[in-house]
C-alpha distance (Angstrom), angle and dihedral (degrees) to the residues before:
residue distance angle dihedral
M1 . . .
R2 3.82 . .
M3 3.79 124.2 .
D4 3.80 97.9 178.7
K5 3.81 109.2 -162.8
A6 3.81 91.6 -24.3
W7 3.82 89.3 88.7
G8 3.84 89.6 85.3
P9 3.80 98.9 60.7
I10 3.82 90.8 33.3
H11 3.81 87.9 60.3
K12 3.79 99.8 33.2
C13 3.82 100.8 45.3
P14 3.82 97.6 58.3
T15 3.81 96.0 34.6
G16 3.79 100.9 41.6
D17 3.82 90.1 -129.9
R18 3.81 104.2 174.8
G19 3.81 98.0 -166.1
G20 3.78 120.9 119.2
Y21 3.80 123.4 -107.0
Y22 3.80 94.1 -77.9
E23 3.80 93.2 40.6
V24 3.78 123.2 80.3
E25 3.77 122.6 -173.8
F26 3.79 99.5 -151.2
D27 3.81 91.0 -169.9
A28 3.82 95.7 49.7
G29 3.78 119.7 123.0
R30 3.77 132.8 9.1
R31 3.75 133.5 -75.0
P32 2.91 132.3 -52.6
L33 3.83 103.9 15.8
D34 3.80 91.5 47.9
L35 3.81 87.5 69.0
V36 3.80 97.1 59.2
V37 3.83 99.8 86.5
A38 3.80 110.1 -3.3
G39 3.78 104.3 23.0
G40 3.73 135.5 96.8
E41 3.77 132.4 50.3
P42 3.81 116.2 -21.4
L43 3.79 112.8 -115.3
L44 3.81 99.9 167.4
L45 3.78 134.3 10.0
G46 3.76 116.5 170.0
G47 3.77 129.1 139.5
H48 3.78 108.5 -49.6
R49 3.82 94.5 -15.5
W50 3.76 130.4 86.4
A51 3.77 141.5 159.1
R52 3.80 130.4 -164.0
L53 3.80 133.3 -171.8
I54 3.78 121.8 -138.1
D55 3.81 105.2 -156.0
H56 3.80 115.9 -120.4
E57 3.80 97.2 -136.6
A58 3.77 106.2 31.9
E59 3.78 102.5 32.9
V60 3.82 119.3 16.3
P61 3.84 99.2 71.7
A62 3.83 94.6 57.1
P63 3.82 98.2 55.0
A64 3.80 89.2 40.7
A65 3.81 89.3 60.4
A66 3.82 94.1 40.5
L67 3.80 93.6 50.1
A68 3.79 90.4 54.8
E69 3.82 88.4 58.9
V70 3.83 97.8 51.3
E71 3.77 109.8 112.7
K72 3.77 122.6 -149.6
E73 3.80 94.4 -125.5
W74 3.83 92.2 52.3
F75 3.80 90.8 51.0
R76 3.80 91.4 43.9
E77 3.81 91.9 53.6
R78 3.80 91.2 53.2
F79 3.81 92.3 43.7
F80 3.80 92.5 56.2
A81 3.83 93.8 45.7
P82 3.82 102.5 64.6
P83 3.79 123.6 166.6
D84 3.78 122.6 -108.6
T85 3.81 87.4 -88.3
Q86 3.80 91.5 67.9
F87 3.79 111.5 -156.9
H88 3.80 103.4 -173.9
G89 3.79 144.8 24.5
I90 3.77 111.9 -81.1
D91 3.78 111.3 -139.3
D92 3.78 139.1 95.8
Q93 3.80 93.4 -98.4
Q94 3.82 91.6 55.7
F95 3.79 91.1 45.5
D96 3.80 91.6 52.0
R97 3.82 90.6 50.4
V98 3.81 93.2 49.3
W99 3.80 93.1 43.5
A100 3.83 90.7 51.5
H101 3.82 88.7 56.6
F102 3.80 91.3 44.0
E103 3.81 91.2 53.3
D104 3.81 88.7 61.9
L105 3.81 91.6 60.2
P106 3.84 102.6 69.7
P107 3.83 94.8 56.3
F108 3.82 91.1 40.4
F109 3.81 93.1 53.7
A110 3.83 91.8 40.0
A111 3.81 90.3 55.0
A112 3.82 91.8 46.8
A113 3.82 90.4 49.9
A114 3.82 92.8 46.9
E115 3.80 91.8 49.2
G116 3.81 94.2 43.4
K117 3.80 93.2 -118.1
G118 3.78 130.0 146.1
V119 3.79 123.4 -130.4
V120 3.80 126.5 -129.3
C121 3.78 118.7 -160.0
A122 3.79 115.5 -164.0
V123 3.80 122.9 -176.2
S124 3.78 129.0 -172.9
L125 3.80 114.4 -177.1
């Protein structure tokens, strides 16, 4: 699954990560939504690239359930209330693009949980 540049708001909106575009607070937010993009075990961290593994047994089922509960209006409110270090365009078109990518996550994590698979998230800025 590809998120393109939507990974930033998809991570930062639910977690409250206040870093700029090139800054990721890996410890931002609370379980289990903090795992979705920037959580799990570090596999690679170099320059503006990183990868993290979300373990299939211990971690994937919780974000799968939490993602299914995220409502569009809750996400929208957080999207349109960025910190001073704005990390994304702020307009309805950008929101619709990010939300379309976000909507792919609940079934993706649900399938991984059902099949007992881990999830690797890799980002290259």
